[in-house]
ROLO-123159 format. One record per residue: y, x, z of N, C-alpha, C, CB in turn; residue number from 1. Coordinates in Angstrom, 2 decimals. Glycine has a CB too. Layout:
<<Y X Z> <Y X Z> <Y X Z> <Y X Z> NUM>
...
This chain:
<<-15.07 -8.20 -5.61> <-14.53 -7.57 -5.42> <-14.47 -6.32 -6.08> <-14.65 -7.67 -4.58> 1>
<<-13.30 -5.25 -6.41> <-13.26 -3.45 -6.46> <-13.53 -3.23 -5.32> <-11.87 -2.56 -6.80> 2>
<<-14.29 -1.27 -5.67> <-14.40 -0.71 -5.06> <-13.11 0.30 -4.39> <-15.29 -0.44 -5.57> 3>
<<-12.60 -0.72 -5.44> <-11.24 0.72 -6.26> <-10.07 0.87 -4.60> <-9.63 -0.43 -8.49> 4>
<<-10.10 2.06 -4.50> <-8.71 1.69 -3.09> <-7.86 0.94 -3.32> <-7.71 2.77 -2.59> 5>
<<-7.03 0.78 -4.75> <-6.04 -0.41 -4.85> <-6.24 -1.42 -3.96> <-6.05 -1.04 -6.11> 6>
<<-7.17 -1.71 -4.86> <-8.01 -3.35 -4.97> <-8.64 -3.88 -3.40> <-9.69 -3.18 -6.23> 7>
<<-8.83 -2.75 -2.98> <-9.26 -3.02 -2.08> <-8.08 -3.34 0.23> <-10.34 -1.81 -2.56> 8>
<<-7.30 -2.20 -0.37> <-5.87 -2.41 -0.22> <-4.69 -3.98 -0.01> <-5.58 -1.75 -1.40> 9>
<<-5.11 -3.52 -1.08> <-4.52 -5.22 -1.98> <-5.13 -6.24 -1.48> <-4.89 -5.48 -3.72> 10>
<<-6.43 -6.53 -0.84> <-6.85 -7.26 -0.02> <-7.02 -8.01 1.02> <-7.08 -7.09 -0.01> 11>
<<-6.92 -6.43 1.69> <-6.57 -6.39 3.49> <-5.03 -6.27 3.36> <-7.34 -4.80 4.56> 12>
<<-3.96 -6.32 2.62> <-2.74 -6.50 2.71> <-2.76 -8.40 3.04> <-1.97 -5.81 1.22> 13>
<<-3.36 -8.56 1.20> <-3.23 -9.80 1.77> <-3.64 -10.34 3.25> <-3.83 -10.46 0.96> 14>
<<-4.67 -10.63 3.49> <-6.17 -10.76 5.09> <-4.45 -10.77 6.33> <-8.03 -8.13 5.48> 15>
<<-3.98 -9.33 6.30> <-2.76 -8.87 6.92> <-2.01 -9.91 7.05> <-2.07 -7.87 6.27> 16>
<<-1.25 -9.85 6.07> <0.23 -10.98 6.07> <-0.04 -12.74 6.41> <1.00 -10.95 4.19> 17>
<<-2.10 -13.06 5.98> <-2.20 -13.77 6.71> <-2.18 -14.26 7.69> <-2.48 -13.84 6.63> 18>
<<-2.62 -13.54 8.50> <-2.55 -12.92 9.85> <-1.02 -13.79 10.53> <-2.41 -10.92 9.65> 19>
<<-0.31 -13.06 9.78> <1.35 -12.81 10.51> <1.63 -14.51 10.01> <2.78 -11.15 9.51> 20>
<<1.82 -14.67 9.42> <1.86 -16.26 8.88> <0.99 -17.07 9.51> <1.51 -16.47 7.41> 21>
<<0.01 -16.87 10.04> <-1.18 -17.73 11.41> <-1.10 -17.32 12.53> <-2.78 -17.61 11.33> 22>
<<-0.06 -16.06 12.94> <0.80 -16.07 14.05> <1.95 -17.05 14.53> <1.29 -15.05 13.94> 23>
<<2.24 -16.60 13.61> <3.99 -16.60 12.94> <4.07 -18.49 13.54> <4.21 -16.22 10.31> 24>
<<3.47 -19.17 13.09> <3.20 -20.70 13.02> <2.63 -20.61 14.03> <2.44 -21.43 11.90> 25>
<<1.91 -20.70 15.17> <1.31 -20.67 16.21> <2.52 -20.93 17.75> <0.52 -19.24 16.05> 26>
<<3.32 -19.77 17.03> <4.41 -20.17 17.69> <4.97 -20.93 18.55> <4.81 -20.33 17.25> 27>
<<4.72 -21.93 17.19> <5.71 -22.88 16.98> <4.65 -24.02 18.63> <5.81 -23.62 14.73> 28>
<<3.30 -23.91 18.99> <3.03 -24.41 19.74> <2.75 -24.13 21.50> <2.39 -24.68 19.10> 29>
<<2.84 -23.38 21.48> <3.00 -21.86 22.90> <4.09 -22.40 23.51> <3.48 -19.87 22.37> 30>
<<3.72 -22.68 24.73> <5.34 -22.86 25.76> <4.97 -21.98 26.62> <5.83 -24.47 26.67> 31>
<<3.54 -21.27 26.84> <4.03 -19.81 27.40> <5.12 -18.52 27.06> <3.01 -19.23 27.35> 32>
<<5.58 -18.17 27.61> <6.65 -17.06 26.75> <6.51 -16.01 26.81> <7.90 -16.97 26.98> 33>
<<5.37 -16.01 27.73> <5.07 -13.95 27.62> <3.54 -14.51 26.57> <4.43 -12.58 30.07> 34>
<<2.77 -15.55 26.33> <2.19 -15.85 25.47> <2.81 -15.90 23.87> <1.76 -16.84 25.97> 35>
<<4.33 -16.61 23.68> <4.56 -16.64 22.64> <5.00 -15.21 21.89> <5.34 -17.59 22.67> 36>
<<5.48 -13.99 23.53> <6.11 -12.55 23.13> <4.36 -11.83 22.43> <7.01 -11.45 25.01> 37>
<<3.59 -12.02 22.99> <2.10 -11.32 22.70> <1.80 -11.97 20.78> <0.52 -12.19 24.26> 38>
<<2.06 -13.45 20.76> <1.87 -13.17 19.38> <3.22 -12.77 18.28> <1.18 -14.42 18.93> 39>
<<4.33 -13.15 18.60> <5.05 -12.31 18.12> <4.99 -10.98 17.53> <5.56 -12.28 18.74> 40>
<<4.39 -9.78 18.83> <4.21 -8.55 18.83> <3.23 -8.13 18.33> <4.29 -8.13 19.76> 41>
<<2.58 -8.90 18.09> <1.81 -8.76 17.40> <1.15 -9.23 15.43> <1.39 -9.05 18.34> 42>
<<2.48 -9.82 15.50> <2.96 -10.06 14.04> <3.88 -8.56 13.48> <4.08 -11.63 14.08> 43>
<<4.69 -8.70 14.62> <5.25 -7.38 13.85> <4.60 -6.02 13.83> <6.52 -7.07 14.38> 44>
<<3.29 -6.05 14.42> <2.80 -4.54 14.59> <1.96 -4.76 13.22> <1.79 -4.03 16.22> 45>
<<1.31 -6.07 13.15> <0.58 -6.34 11.53> <1.26 -6.31 10.41> <0.00 -7.63 11.32> 46>
<<3.23 -6.41 10.07> <3.64 -6.43 9.16> <3.71 -5.07 8.81> <4.55 -7.12 9.16> 47>
<<4.03 -4.14 10.05> <3.61 -2.43 10.05> <2.12 -2.25 9.00> <3.14 -1.82 12.04> 48>
<<1.85 -2.63 9.48> <0.77 -2.31 8.90> <0.45 -2.99 7.25> <-0.21 -2.69 9.96> 49>
<<0.67 -3.64 7.39> <0.80 -4.42 5.76> <1.94 -3.70 4.72> <1.40 -6.25 5.96> 50>
<<3.02 -3.09 5.46> <3.70 -2.41 4.69> <2.93 -1.11 4.80> <5.12 -2.43 5.02> 51>
<<2.41 -0.13 5.95> <1.77 0.86 4.97> <0.23 0.68 3.97> <1.56 2.02 5.91> 52>
<<-0.40 -0.70 4.19> <-0.80 -0.39 2.93> <-0.09 -1.04 1.04> <-2.21 -0.82 3.26> 53>
<<0.79 -1.33 1.48> <1.69 -2.19 0.35> <2.13 -0.54 -0.17> <3.30 -3.58 1.07> 54>
<<2.33 0.53 0.81> <2.96 2.02 0.38> <1.81 2.75 -0.60> <3.29 3.12 1.92> 55>
<<0.32 2.14 0.09> <-0.34 2.83 -0.46> <-0.08 2.08 -1.65> <-1.58 3.10 0.04> 56>
<<-0.53 0.77 -1.63> <-0.33 0.50 -3.64> <0.05 1.43 -4.50> <0.81 -0.49 -4.14> 57>
<<1.40 0.66 -3.55> <2.76 1.52 -4.28> <3.03 3.29 -4.41> <4.07 1.02 -3.37> 58>
<<2.51 3.61 -3.96> <2.48 4.99 -3.67> <3.96 5.41 -3.67> <1.59 5.80 -4.71> 59>
<<4.67 4.55 -2.41> <5.73 4.69 -2.59> <6.63 6.03 -1.55> <6.07 3.29 -2.51> 60>
<<5.24 6.57 -0.19> <5.36 7.44 0.39> <5.17 8.96 -0.02> <4.82 7.08 1.15> 61>
<<5.01 9.77 0.61> <4.86 11.04 -0.02> <3.08 11.04 0.41> <6.05 12.45 0.71> 62>
<<2.48 10.66 1.29> <1.39 11.27 1.93> <0.55 10.26 0.87> <1.22 11.17 3.80> 63>
<<0.86 9.13 -0.01> <-0.02 8.31 -0.24> <0.36 8.92 -2.17> <0.29 6.48 0.53> 64>
<<0.60 9.86 -2.24> <0.60 10.51 -3.29> <0.02 11.61 -3.48> <1.53 10.65 -3.57> 65>
<<-0.68 11.46 -4.62> <-1.45 13.18 -5.02> <-1.12 14.25 -5.38> <-2.19 13.35 -5.87> 66>
<<-1.87 14.88 -4.45> <-1.11 16.28 -4.94> <-1.18 16.91 -6.11> <-1.41 17.26 -4.24> 67>
<<-0.77 17.65 -7.02> <-0.44 18.12 -7.95> <-0.23 19.66 -8.13> <0.42 17.48 -8.15> 68>
<<-1.57 20.47 -8.25> <-0.34 21.90 -8.40> <-0.60 22.62 -9.98> <-0.74 23.48 -6.91> 69>
<<0.56 23.07 -10.00> <0.86 23.69 -10.76> <0.84 24.78 -10.45> <1.64 23.41 -11.16> 70>
<<0.32 25.84 -11.65> <0.31 27.08 -11.96> <1.92 27.80 -12.31> <-0.68 27.10 -13.12> 71>
<<2.83 28.64 -11.07> <3.79 29.49 -11.64> <3.43 30.49 -12.90> <4.23 30.26 -10.55> 72>
<<4.22 30.17 -14.11> <3.64 31.27 -15.70> <3.91 33.35 -14.66> <5.77 30.88 -18.07> 73>
């Protein structure tokens, strides 16, 4: 694995997405509504975190773009 931020964030995003799939898959095995809500809430939080990683990769949010300094004439 590379030490480049984009490669590291991509790898972490894939791990988060896999965990979301695992949580959602296991929902079918849970009978307790509160326990199921915990899994669903956890999946939703991880989806948001994975989106933040994807936004960093794609530089789609202003916070993730490099600042450029322009000197006016």
